[in-house]
VEXVO-525700 format. One record per residue (C-alpha): z, y, x; residue in one letter. Coordinates in steps of 0.02 Angstrom, whole numbers, plus 50000, padded with zeros to 5 digits. Layout:
REM residues N
ZYXa;...
***
This chain:
REM residues 358
496004968849025m;494434973349057p;493804990349090f;492764997848918v;491925011749001v;490155008249087a;489755012549261a;488475025349236p;487435030249386s;488045041749523f;487865054749660e;488805059449791c;489755075149739s;490495075249930a;491245084950013p;492875078849900f;493895093649971a;495485090649955p;495715072549991v;497525067049960l;498395050749952a;500195041649915f;500815027749918g;501995018150030d;501955008550215s;500125001050181t;499455018850178t;500675030750277d;499965039150417t;501325044350505g;502725054050370n;504115040250398q;504165041350581i;504665061250553h;505985056650427t;507855051050456n;507315033150406t;508325019950507p;507025008150555f;505365018050595a;504805004650689t;503015011150687a;503515024650796a;503545007450921s;502494997251028p;501634986151000p;501134996050850y;499345006550857g;499054993551001m;497194990950977t;496085007450889f;497485019850968f;498105012451093h;499685021751052e;501085019950886p;500495035150783t;501815027550609g;500585018350541r;501084999750505y;499814989050605s;498944985650762d;497864999150720g;497235009550562r;497505007350385v;496505002550216m;496415024450189l;495815026050368d;494525017250336f;493675027050197l;493935041050271c;492905036050406t;491705029050253a;491565047250187l;491295054050368k;492935064950370i;494555063450483d;496095055350463f;497285061250310l;498765070050433p;500455064450359p;501145079450241h;502615081050355l;501585086150524t;500155093750421r;499655112450491s;499025119650313s;499025119650112q;497865116349999c;496995103050167a;496765083050182n;498575077150172e;499365061650133n;501015062050067f;501215040850082a;502805035650167v;503335019150248a;504825010650136g;504385021249996a;504955015149815t;504425018849637a;506095021049573n;507705029049673n;509055023349718n;510115024349563a;508715015749451e;508495000149578l;510394998149584q;510394999149397s;508914987449374i;509184973849520a;510684980449624n;509924984049769v;509814998349872t;508065008749969s;508165015450166l;507155030750115t;507445044950004d;505645048149981d;504985039949846t;503705041249738l;504375055149638e;504685066049802v;502855061649859q;502355071349678l;503525085749717s;502585086249899w;500955089749813f;501755100749684k;502245113549814n;500555110149910d;499415110349798l;500145119549625q;498865132349569g;497305127149689h;495945121049610d;495875103149616l;494235099049507s;493165093749660k;494865082049754a;494875064349775l;496765057249786v;496895038349840y;498555032649755f;498865019849839g;500165003349844e;501645007549762v;503024998749698g;502854984649817g;504444991449916n;505364987849747d;505044969849722y;505444966949914n;507054974949893y;507644961649764a;506354947449827l;507034951850008g;509114952449937a;508644934149835m;509004943249660r;508994933049513p;507094932649455a;507434940549285n;507834956049395e;506194953749490v;505414955049302q;506414968849233a;505634979749394l;504084978749346l;503854990449182p;504935000749255a;503635003249405v;502185000749322v;502855015549208e;503295028249355k;501435026649412i;500845027849220h;501675046349232n;501215047449396a;499475046349379l;499625056649243e;500175073649331t;498885070849461i;497885073549340l;498465087449231e;498435095049381s;496525095549380g;496325080549487v;494285074449439k;494275058249554k;495595044449577v;495575025949665v;497065016649627v;497475002849747q;498154986049657g;499804975649727q;499524965149879f;499594944749814p;501464945849877m;501494927549895g;500394923950030c;501064936850136i;502124927350296a;503954936350267i;503994925250101y;503144911150163l;504644909950276k;506074915550170i;505544901450033f;505014890550168n;505254870650061n;505974879249918t;504794887249825q;503144880349736q;501434883249809l;499784888049728d;498134881349773s;498024897649902n;499484891450007g;500534905749907c;502284906149830v;501804903749670s;503414914149604a;502914925749678v;501484930549656m;501914930549471e;502724950049506i;501034954349614s;500024948449470n;500884953449313q;500924969949416h;498984969449434n;498914966149251r;500164978549170m;499044989949317l;497614986349249r;498154991749087d;498775006849116v;497285015149202i;496105009249034d;497505018448938h;497235032349065v;495415032649086q;495255033348873k;496425048048880i;495365056249005h;493555052148977p;493215067649088d;494165059049261v;493265042249348d;494545030949399i;494175017749521i;495195001749538f;495364991049703f;495744975249657d;496774972049851t;497294953349775t;495904947149742e;495094953749916a;496294947049986y;496244931149915l;494424930749957h;494634933250142i;495974919850146l;494844905650074r;493244912750162n;494174917750351p;492794910650460s;491614924650374i;492764938950451y;493024930750620n;494924925750565f;495604910850609n;497234912350589n;497574916350411v;499574914750394r;500564919650561d;500934936650594p;500334942750747c;501764953650792y;503254941250757t;504754951150788g;504324963150621g;504944949150544l;506724949850643e;506524970450614l;506104967350419l;507814957050405a;508924969650466l;508244980850360a;508384970850205n;510394966950294a;511434979150179g;510444968750025n;510824952050071t;512814957750126g;512474960250329g;512734976950422a;511024981250484a;511774994750573a;512884986750677a;511474978250751l;510684995850808l;509574997550935p;509224980350918p;509264970051081h;508724949551075n;507154954050985i;505304950351023n;504264965651046m;502644955451120t;501234954950991s;499774942851027c;498464948651109t;497024944650997n;497504953450836p;495724954650757e;496044935350739n;497254936850610y;497664942750450i;499554947550467g;500144959650581w;502044961550583d;502214947550428g;502174961150286i;500914969050334h;499244968850380l;497944968750547t;496504982650567d;495344969750548a;496104963250373m;496034980050316y;494604986950392g;493874968850306a;494384973550138m;494014991650118m;492014984650153k;492304973450024l;492794989949887f;491424998849960l;490344985949945t;490714969949816d;490554974449634a;491914954749633r;493314968749698f;493154988149633t;492844990749428y;491944999349398p;490434996449527f;489435007349566p;490845021049562n;490665038149633f;491335032249803l;489425023549811t;488125033849847p;489355042349963c;489885026950081t;488365016150067n;487705023050236h;
***
């Protein structure tokens, strides 16, 4: 559903203060590795091998999309909430593995269990504890992907299509409520990231190898319908929230369309492998992580032993990093599209445009 709000001309109102983020492993900059969650694989090599040259808790060989936005805004990378040095400063609440629904809700809808208790609601509680009562009228909130893990657990456990589909309204309602909570706190600038095209990700190409129809992009059609429906519902929520809060500016990053554009034009972005993960051991670790939902005994396999812990030597030429997350190069290419190309960001131009166009 198209936005009805016209995009006015903007002047940069930076510095945004504070800059805050929510989300899952595609946005986490180090929270998960400071929790008790098993399989915090981003704490070990080869994660972080390129830009940082050491693991930082990011599920990438280097940076995530949020980091590239921070660079474009000329601010430091957001510290994870669990290691922040002060309140009412820039911080990132995102946690790898986070779900929109809690375990009781996941069990009720799809009979699956999450590995982390740090749901979206937990992230919102951190936000409230740190920032309640503070003036957030100049704040910028980056609302990264949320809900992908709800679907990942159900899809990875091979739940019936109707159970996976039943997660959609529950996930989107959680996002809707979260956006309202954030805006009610006084925030006026929000970026909402859409769902990745899940059917294009290596783990699903492997799980459903030769058993599910592929679309014209070589992605699993049935899985693509989940992420596409999520994005349609999310766009409707953003449109609704924007109408209710006309004094607020909300930007939507169309993650799926940006990803598919690069998938169809890889050479422009220096990618020569668009299907395989650079680090294949990630797929094996992800299978272990979901073993509890598929009848396996994941805990008995810790620590992972006979798993390939080496990666390719040229992640800059790969779209996929570990089978579900993307490379530093791919995240950077996508953020550049969001900040410069009207095909992938709505509205455009927007309040970020004059602040990042340099």
